[in-house]
C-alpha positions as CSV (number, residue, x, y, z in Angstrom):
1,X,-46.9,73.3,-3.6
2,X,-45.9,76.2,-5.9
3,X,-42.9,76.9,-3.8
4,X,-41.8,73.2,-4.0
5,X,-42.1,73.2,-7.8
6,X,-40.2,76.5,-7.9
7,X,-37.3,75.1,-5.8
8,X,-37.2,71.9,-7.9
9,X,-37.1,73.8,-11.1
10,X,-34.4,76.1,-10.0
11,X,-32.3,73.2,-8.6
12,X,-32.5,71.5,-12.0
13,X,-31.4,74.7,-13.7
14,X,-28.4,75.0,-11.5
15,X,-27.5,71.3,-12.1
16,X,-27.7,71.8,-15.8
17,X,-25.6,74.9,-15.7
18,X,-22.9,73.2,-13.6
19,X,-23.0,70.2,-16.0
20,X,-22.6,72.3,-19.1
21,X,-19.8,74.3,-17.5
22,X,-17.9,71.2,-16.6
23,X,-18.6,69.5,-19.8
24,X,-17.5,72.4,-22.0
25,X,-14.4,72.9,-19.9
26,X,-13.4,69.3,-20.4
27,X,-13.6,69.6,-24.2
28,X,-11.8,72.9,-24.6
29,X,-8.9,72.2,-22.2
30,X,-5.9,71.5,-24.4
31,X,-4.4,68.1,-24.0
32,X,-7.0,66.6,-21.7
33,X,-9.5,66.0,-24.4
34,X,-6.8,64.7,-26.8
35,X,-5.7,62.0,-24.4
36,X,-9.2,60.7,-24.3
37,X,-9.9,61.1,-28.0
38,X,-6.8,59.1,-28.9
39,X,-9.0,56.0,-28.2
40,X,-12.1,54.9,-30.1
41,X,-14.0,54.5,-26.8
42,X,-13.0,56.0,-23.5
43,X,-14.7,56.9,-20.3
44,X,-14.4,59.7,-17.7
45,X,-16.3,60.7,-14.6
46,X,-16.4,64.2,-13.3
47,X,-18.2,66.4,-10.8
48,X,-17.3,69.3,-8.5
49,X,-17.5,67.3,-5.3
50,X,-19.1,64.2,-3.8
51,X,-22.5,65.9,-3.5
52,X,-22.8,66.9,-7.1
53,X,-24.2,64.7,-9.8
54,X,-21.5,62.6,-11.5
55,X,-21.3,62.3,-15.3
56,X,-19.5,59.6,-17.1
57,X,-18.5,60.4,-20.7
58,X,-18.3,57.5,-23.1
59,X,-16.8,58.0,-26.6
60,X,-17.9,56.0,-29.6
61,X,-16.1,55.7,-32.9
62,X,-17.9,56.0,-36.3
63,X,-18.0,52.2,-36.6
64,X,-19.5,51.6,-33.2
65,X,-21.7,54.7,-32.8
66,X,-24.2,54.8,-29.9
67,X,-27.9,54.7,-30.8
68,X,-31.0,55.0,-28.7
69,X,-34.7,55.2,-29.1
70,X,-35.0,57.9,-26.5
71,X,-35.5,61.4,-27.6
72,X,-32.4,62.9,-25.9
73,X,-31.1,66.4,-26.1
74,X,-27.9,66.6,-28.3
75,X,-25.1,69.0,-28.5
76,X,-22.1,69.2,-30.8
77,X,-18.7,69.6,-29.2
78,X,-15.2,69.6,-30.7
79,X,-11.6,69.2,-29.4
80,X,-8.8,71.7,-30.0
81,X,-8.0,70.0,-33.4
82,X,-11.5,70.6,-34.7
83,X,-12.6,67.0,-34.4
84,X,-16.4,67.0,-33.8
85,X,-18.5,64.9,-31.6
86,X,-22.3,64.6,-31.2
87,X,-23.0,64.2,-27.5
88,X,-26.3,63.0,-26.2
89,X,-27.2,64.5,-22.8
90,X,-28.6,62.1,-20.3
91,X,-32.0,62.2,-18.8
92,X,-31.9,63.4,-15.2
93,X,-34.9,62.5,-13.0
94,X,-36.5,65.3,-11.2
95,X,-35.4,65.7,-7.6
96,X,-37.6,64.0,-5.0
97,X,-38.7,65.9,-1.9
98,X,-36.2,65.9,1.0
99,X,-38.8,64.0,3.1
100,X,-39.1,61.2,0.6
101,X,-35.4,60.9,0.1
102,X,-34.8,60.8,3.9
103,X,-37.5,58.1,4.4
104,X,-36.1,56.0,1.6
105,X,-32.5,56.1,2.7
106,X,-33.4,55.6,6.3
107,X,-35.6,52.6,5.7
108,X,-32.9,51.0,3.5
109,X,-30.3,51.5,6.2
110,X,-32.5,50.0,8.9
111,X,-33.6,47.0,6.8
112,X,-30.0,46.3,5.8
113,X,-28.8,46.5,9.3
114,X,-31.5,44.2,10.6
115,X,-30.5,41.5,8.0
116,X,-27.0,41.5,9.3
117,X,-27.5,39.2,12.2
118,X,-23.8,39.0,13.0
119,X,-23.2,42.7,12.6
120,X,-21.1,44.4,15.3
121,X,-22.6,47.4,17.0
122,X,-20.8,50.8,16.7
123,X,-19.5,50.3,20.3
124,X,-18.1,46.9,19.5
125,X,-16.3,48.2,16.4
126,X,-14.8,51.1,18.3
127,X,-13.9,49.1,21.4
128,X,-12.0,46.5,19.3
129,X,-9.5,49.2,18.4
130,X,-9.6,51.8,21.2
131,X,-9.9,49.6,24.3
132,X,-7.2,50.7,26.9
133,X,-6.1,53.4,24.5
134,X,-5.6,57.1,25.0
135,X,-5.7,59.7,22.3
136,X,-4.1,63.2,22.5
137,X,-4.3,66.5,20.8
138,X,-2.2,69.7,21.2
139,X,-3.9,73.0,20.7
140,X,-1.3,75.7,21.6
141,X,-1.6,76.4,25.3
142,X,-3.7,73.4,26.0
143,X,-2.9,69.7,25.7
144,X,-5.9,67.3,25.6
145,X,-5.9,63.6,26.5
146,X,-8.9,61.3,26.0
147,X,-8.7,57.8,27.4
148,X,-11.4,55.6,25.9
149,X,-14.3,55.1,28.3
150,X,-12.3,56.7,31.2
151,X,-11.7,60.5,31.3
152,X,-10.9,63.6,29.2
153,X,-8.2,65.9,30.6
154,X,-7.3,69.4,29.6
155,X,-3.7,70.2,30.6
156,X,-1.1,73.0,30.4
157,X,2.5,71.8,30.8
158,X,5.8,73.6,31.1
159,X,9.0,71.5,30.9
160,X,7.0,68.3,31.3
161,X,5.4,69.7,34.5
162,X,1.6,70.0,34.7
163,X,0.8,73.6,35.6
164,X,-3.0,73.5,35.1
165,X,-5.4,70.6,34.8
166,X,-9.1,70.3,34.2
167,X,-11.2,67.2,33.9
168,X,-13.6,67.8,31.1
169,X,-15.6,64.7,32.0
170,X,-15.5,61.0,33.0
171,X,-17.2,58.3,30.9
172,X,-20.8,57.9,32.1
173,X,-22.1,54.5,31.0
174,X,-25.6,55.0,32.4
175,X,-26.2,58.3,30.8
176,X,-24.6,57.2,27.5
177,X,-27.0,54.1,27.5
178,X,-30.0,56.3,28.2
179,X,-28.9,58.8,25.5
180,X,-28.9,56.0,22.8
181,X,-32.1,54.6,24.1
182,X,-33.9,57.9,23.8
183,X,-32.3,59.0,20.6
184,X,-32.0,55.7,18.7
185,X,-29.2,54.9,16.2
186,X,-31.0,56.8,13.4
187,X,-30.9,60.1,15.4
188,X,-27.2,60.1,16.3
189,X,-26.5,62.9,13.9
190,X,-24.6,66.2,13.9
191,X,-27.7,67.7,12.5
192,X,-31.0,65.9,13.5
193,X,-32.5,67.1,10.2
194,X,-29.9,65.3,8.1
195,X,-29.9,61.7,7.1
196,X,-26.6,62.0,5.2
197,X,-24.3,59.2,6.3
198,X,-21.4,61.6,6.4
199,X,-23.2,63.6,9.1
200,X,-23.8,60.6,11.5
201,X,-21.8,60.0,14.6
202,X,-21.9,57.6,17.6
203,X,-21.8,59.5,20.9
204,X,-20.4,58.8,24.4
205,X,-21.3,61.1,27.2
206,X,-18.6,62.2,29.7
207,X,-19.9,63.9,32.9
208,X,-18.8,64.9,36.4
209,X,-15.8,66.9,35.3
210,X,-14.0,69.7,37.2
211,X,-16.5,72.3,38.6
212,X,-16.9,75.3,36.2
213,X,-16.2,78.7,37.9
214,X,-18.9,80.3,35.6
215,X,-21.8,77.9,36.1
216,X,-20.8,76.1,39.4
217,X,-21.7,72.9,37.5
218,X,-19.4,70.0,36.6
219,X,-17.9,70.1,33.1
220,X,-19.4,67.8,30.5
221,X,-18.3,66.5,27.1
222,X,-20.0,64.7,24.3
223,X,-17.5,62.5,22.4
224,X,-18.5,62.0,18.8
225,X,-17.1,59.0,16.8
226,X,-17.4,59.6,13.1
227,X,-16.7,57.4,10.0
228,X,-13.6,58.7,8.3
229,X,-10.9,57.3,6.1
230,X,-8.3,59.2,8.1
231,X,-6.3,57.4,10.8
232,X,-7.8,57.3,14.3
233,X,-7.3,60.8,15.9
234,X,-9.0,63.6,17.7
235,X,-9.9,66.0,14.9
236,X,-11.6,68.7,16.9
237,X,-12.4,69.9,20.4
238,X,-15.0,72.7,20.8
239,X,-16.7,74.4,23.7
240,X,-20.3,74.4,22.4
241,X,-21.6,76.2,25.5
242,X,-20.0,77.3,28.8
243,X,-18.0,74.4,30.1
244,X,-19.8,71.9,27.8
245,X,-17.6,70.4,25.1
246,X,-17.8,68.3,21.9
247,X,-14.9,66.2,20.9
248,X,-14.8,64.6,17.4
249,X,-12.9,61.3,16.9
250,X,-12.0,60.1,13.4
251,X,-12.8,56.3,13.3
252,X,-12.2,54.4,10.0
253,X,-13.5,51.1,11.7
254,X,-16.9,52.8,12.1
255,X,-17.3,52.9,8.4
256,X,-17.9,49.1,8.4
257,X,-21.4,49.7,10.0
258,X,-24.2,50.2,7.5
259,X,-25.5,53.3,9.4
260,X,-22.3,55.1,8.5
261,X,-21.9,54.0,4.9
262,X,-22.4,56.8,2.3
263,X,-24.8,56.0,-0.5
264,X,-23.0,56.4,-3.9
265,X,-25.2,57.9,-6.7
266,X,-25.2,56.2,-10.1
267,X,-23.4,58.4,-12.6
268,X,-25.3,59.8,-15.6
269,X,-23.7,58.6,-18.9
270,X,-23.0,61.1,-21.7
271,X,-22.6,59.3,-25.0
272,X,-20.4,61.1,-27.6
273,X,-20.3,59.8,-31.1
274,X,-17.5,60.8,-33.5
275,X,-19.1,62.6,-36.4
276,X,-18.1,61.2,-39.9
277,X,-16.3,63.6,-42.2
278,X,-19.3,64.0,-44.4
279,X,-21.6,64.9,-41.5
280,X,-19.1,67.3,-40.2
281,X,-19.1,69.2,-43.5
282,X,-22.9,69.2,-43.6
283,X,-22.9,70.4,-40.0
284,X,-20.6,73.3,-40.9
285,X,-22.9,74.3,-43.6
286,X,-25.9,74.2,-41.3
287,X,-24.1,76.2,-38.6
288,X,-23.0,78.7,-41.2
289,X,-26.5,79.2,-42.5
290,X,-28.0,79.5,-39.0
291,X,-25.0,81.0,-37.2
292,X,-27.0,83.6,-35.4
293,X,-29.4,81.0,-33.9
294,X,-28.4,79.7,-30.5
295,X,-28.6,76.0,-29.6
296,X,-31.2,75.7,-26.8
297,X,-30.9,73.2,-24.0
298,X,-34.3,72.4,-22.5
299,X,-35.8,70.3,-19.8
300,X,-38.7,67.9,-20.2
301,X,-41.2,70.6,-19.7
302,X,-39.9,72.3,-22.9
303,X,-39.1,75.5,-21.1
304,X,-35.9,77.2,-22.3
305,X,-33.1,77.0,-19.7
306,X,-29.8,77.7,-21.3
307,X,-28.3,78.7,-24.7
308,X,-24.8,78.2,-26.1
309,X,-23.7,79.9,-29.2
């Protein structure tokens, strides 16, 4: 239990540090802040990547200042012209345990999918587009050709003449069906420990390929169809063990299925009020009198986390 509390606390500290770094960079970058400050109220969302918390900044003029009954942490910021804003930092809920998040997300996905009585299966979505289609990928010496639900070939050509050819597997409907029956849709993941939609894939198993010289067994391939905004293509071909391969196919049509839809976090809103001229003067006097005292940013447990001078 102590270890869990330690990890949660340190994760919150890292998030606050990243937030303050991004927030400060936004205000001090010449030109960027001014383009926003030219309006009485403006919004902006920022974050380092899709996995980081998102923060939306809303600016309020003196006449329409934001007020709240909540006891929020506040920090004074200014643009490069010295115009000051009092910004209220949002409340960020403590992180839930990985297990609870996984259970919540998984149950939501399953319930949502069950309610969609006319929902197409991943196979139906893929077949609508890839039926009777072959995809190819050139990787230097080797050229790969995957024909949907038929076979995967590895070829070396010279002047349009095939010099070497290996069959990396032929579509095995029986084993593919058994695979999905045993794994279930919720387990078709790159990492079985992850329930992140971006890590999910739908698999087809290709077996009975060319005999491998090293194992004396037929080559096999797992073809992984992933949700992607990119056009349909073979994005990677890897030999995950001797004569056993994994092929990843980018499939935008797969994103229509609830199992592959990424949950979007709700952004935290930072409200910044323009400080009136009188309050700005008073603030300058207060800062001057206490210029050696740092402004402390604390979490709800009142433990000191960060300080800005």
